[in-house]
N, C-alpha and C positions, 0 to 999 in steps of 0.2 A: 504494500500500500504506500502511496505517496506520503512524504512528510508534509504536514500542514503547518505553515509558518506565518509569522507576523514580524514586520519590521518595527523596530523600536521607535521609528518616526511617528508611529501612531500616538505615542505619549509624549515624546520630547522632540525638540527641533534639531537635535544632533546627539552624538555619542558623548556622554558626560557622566560625572559622578552622580548626578540627579537621576540617572537611569537605574540606580540601585533599587532592587526589588522587582523590576519589571520582568526580568527573565523568569523568576520564580512565579510571578503573577501569570505570565503567559502559559507556563506549564500547568498551573492550577486550573486555568481556563480550558485546558484540553489541547492546546497546541503541541505539536511534536517537533517543531523546529523554531528557531528564532533567527532573524536577520539583523545584523548590526549595520547601521548607517555610518560609513567610514568618513565622518567629518574630521576625524583625527585617526592617526594610525597607532597610537599607544592606547590599547584597550584598558580601561580602569580595572584594577585588581578585583574589585567587588564584582564586576561583570564576569570576569574569568571564573571566580569562585562559584557564582550562581550557575554558570553554564555547566561546570563540573557537577554541582549538586543536583541540578535538574535533569541531567542526561539528555537535554535537547540537542538535536542536530543543529549545525550552524552554517549559515551562508553570510557572505559579506557583500554589501552594496556600495560601490564606489561613489564618492561625492566629488564629481569633476566639474567644478565651477570654472569661470573664466580664469585663464592662466594655467590650467591643467589640460594639456592637449597633445596627444601623441602625433597628431597630424599637422601641427603648427609648422610654419616655414621657419620659425625661430628655433635654432638648435638648443638654446638655453631652456626654452619652455619645454621642449621634448625631453631633455635630460631631467629637468625638475619633475616632470610627470612620470617618467620611468622610475625615478627614486620613490615617488609617492606610491605607485603601483607595487613596487618591490616591497616596500614597508607594509602595505596591506597584505601582501602574500605571506610575508614572514609572520605577521600577526595571525593570519588564518591558519598557518601551519601549527602554530602554538596551540590554537584552539581546536584543532582537528576539523576546520571548516572544509566544506566540499567544493565551494565555488566562489569566485569573485565576479559579480555581475555588474551591469550598468553600461553606460555609453563610453566604453573604454577607449574608443577611437578618438574622442574629442570632448572637450568640456561643454556643458550647457551654456547657452548664450552666444554660441558661434553660429551666426546666420549671415550668409553672404552669397552673392552670385560671383562665380569665377569664370574665366575663360576656360575653354576645354582643356588647354594645356595645364593651367593651374589646378583645375579640378582633378586631373589625372595625377598631378604631383601630390596634391593633398591626400588622395586615395592611397597612392603608393607609400606615402609616409605612414599612414595609418596601418597598412599591411605590414610594413617593415617593423614598426614599433610593436605591433601585437604579436608578431612572430617571436620577437625577443621576449616579450612579456609571457608568452606561452611557454617558452623554454624555462623561464624562471618559475612559472606556476608549476610546471612538471617537477622541478626540484623540490617544491614545497608540497607535492602530492595533491595539487588542486587543479581545477578547471577554470577557464574563463568563459563568460557568457556575454555576448555582444548584444546590447539592447538598442533597437531603433527608438528615437525620440520624435516627438511631434515638431511641426514646423516652427513653433514659437520658441523652441529650445535649441534646435540645431538645423543646419542645412546639409549635414554630411550623410547621415543615415536615418531615413524617416520610415521605411517600410520593412516588413519581414523579408521581402525578396531582396532588398539591398543588403540586409544583414546576412542573408544566405550567401550572396555573392562575395561579401567580405570574408566570411568564414571559408569559403572555397579558395579564395585567393591566399589567405593565410596558410592554409594547408596543414594545420596542426590538429592532431586527434583530440587534444584537450581543449579545443575552442569550439563553442557552440552558439546557438541562437537563444537569446533571452526575449521571450514573447510577453509583452505587457498589454493587457486588454484596454487600459486607459489610452495609451498612445495609439493603439490600433483603431480605436473609435474615431480618432481625429484624422488618421492618414490612410487607412486601407479602403479600397473601393468596396470590398466585401470582407468583413472581419472573419467570418467563418471560412471562406475560401482561402484567405491569407493564412489562417492558422492551419488548415488542412494541408496546404502546400508545404508549409514549414515542417509539420509533423511527418509528412511523407519522406522528407530528407533524412529523418532520424537524427537530426542535429540540434533539435531543441533540447537544451539542458538546464533551463530555468524558466519559471513561469510566475508572473505577477498577476494575481486576480484582483483587478481594480475596476470599479465602476467608472462610467464616463464622467461622473462628477466627483471622482476620487473617493467615493464611498467604498464599502467593502463588497465582497462577493455576495450576490443576491440582491443588490441594490442597483438602481439606475436602469439604463437602456440596453445593457449587454444581454444577448440571448444566452443566459448562463447554462441552462440545461444542455443546449446544443454544444456549447463550448466544452463542457465536461464530458459529454458523450464522445467528442472527438479525441480528447486526451485519453479516454479509456480505450477507444477503438484502435488507436495507434500505439498503445502500450507505453505512454509517457511515464517515466519512472522518477523524474526529478521532483524537487520541492514545488509546492503550490503555496505561494506566499502572498498575504495581504500587504499592500503598501499604501496605507492611509497616513494622513499627516495631522499632527497637532497644530492648533492655531499658531501662525507665524512660521510654520514649516514650509518646505520647498514648494509644494503644490496645494497648500491649504486654501480653502475658499474664504471669501470675505463674509459669506452668509453660511452659518453653521447648519447644515441640513442633515447631518448624520447622527446626532446625539453626541454624548460625551465619549471620550476615548474608550472607557471600559465598555460602554454599551455597544460601540462600533465593533470592538474586538469580539465580544460575546455573540453578537449577531452574526459576524463573519464566520467564526468557528462553528457555530450552530448550523449555519447554512451549508458550509462545506461538508460537515459530517452527514447532514441530512441528504444532500444530493448524491453522495457516494454510497450511502445505504440504499438509496433508491436505485442507483445504477448497478451496484455490485452485490447487493444483498449481504449475506453473511461474509462474503469475501472482503467487504470493506474493513472488517476487523474492529468496528466501533461498538 
């Protein structure tokens, strides 16, 4: 059965000492995995202890804002970003994390039109950088998962098809596609078709279950039952992770439509368990 996770962004705007207690709370709620938002690469000791105590599986989500960009034309920025990715991977190795996910090719806020030549140069730099990052991830026993972002956050990779092309060009066995239903709602011509094509490639290795309004699974306009049927049909084995945001967080809304953080988390885990019971019966294991 897939590990059902939640990103600590649901409660806090970043990884900090104030996250103390959240890993154990997630475990008590019934989650079987936790995702750390890597706004810093030194994981607080209290979080490390809680992960060990809870037994939850771990994924890491890169926080690549402006100035963190493996596809930058500035070598200093690329070097700085590779250092950041490497430190994330070392932290993940220590925690036994399985994957570092996110828009690993370029930071959010990078939106521009380029000439065909510069566009190819940007792409090739992303490929070269991620090949090296994949090598380092392998040394840490981890995978990378490349996430398409919506047009308001990047112009580099917006769709699952682009992510699949990037993964093919990188050519590393430990690099896959990170499918996020929130971004897919904004960019894909047909969300279900895009997901099915990605799953057919057998390269999807991380999944964020997010509503179109950044609510949790079961909310918003996403055809959730059909989404999870596809994950089951194609034998997706990776984490299924809620990525909701506390007020002031990355994609938090100005109008709070989801209830408070605990309500959102409990609704999400309840929906995930319910839909998999419906689809798998006793095989769901809940």
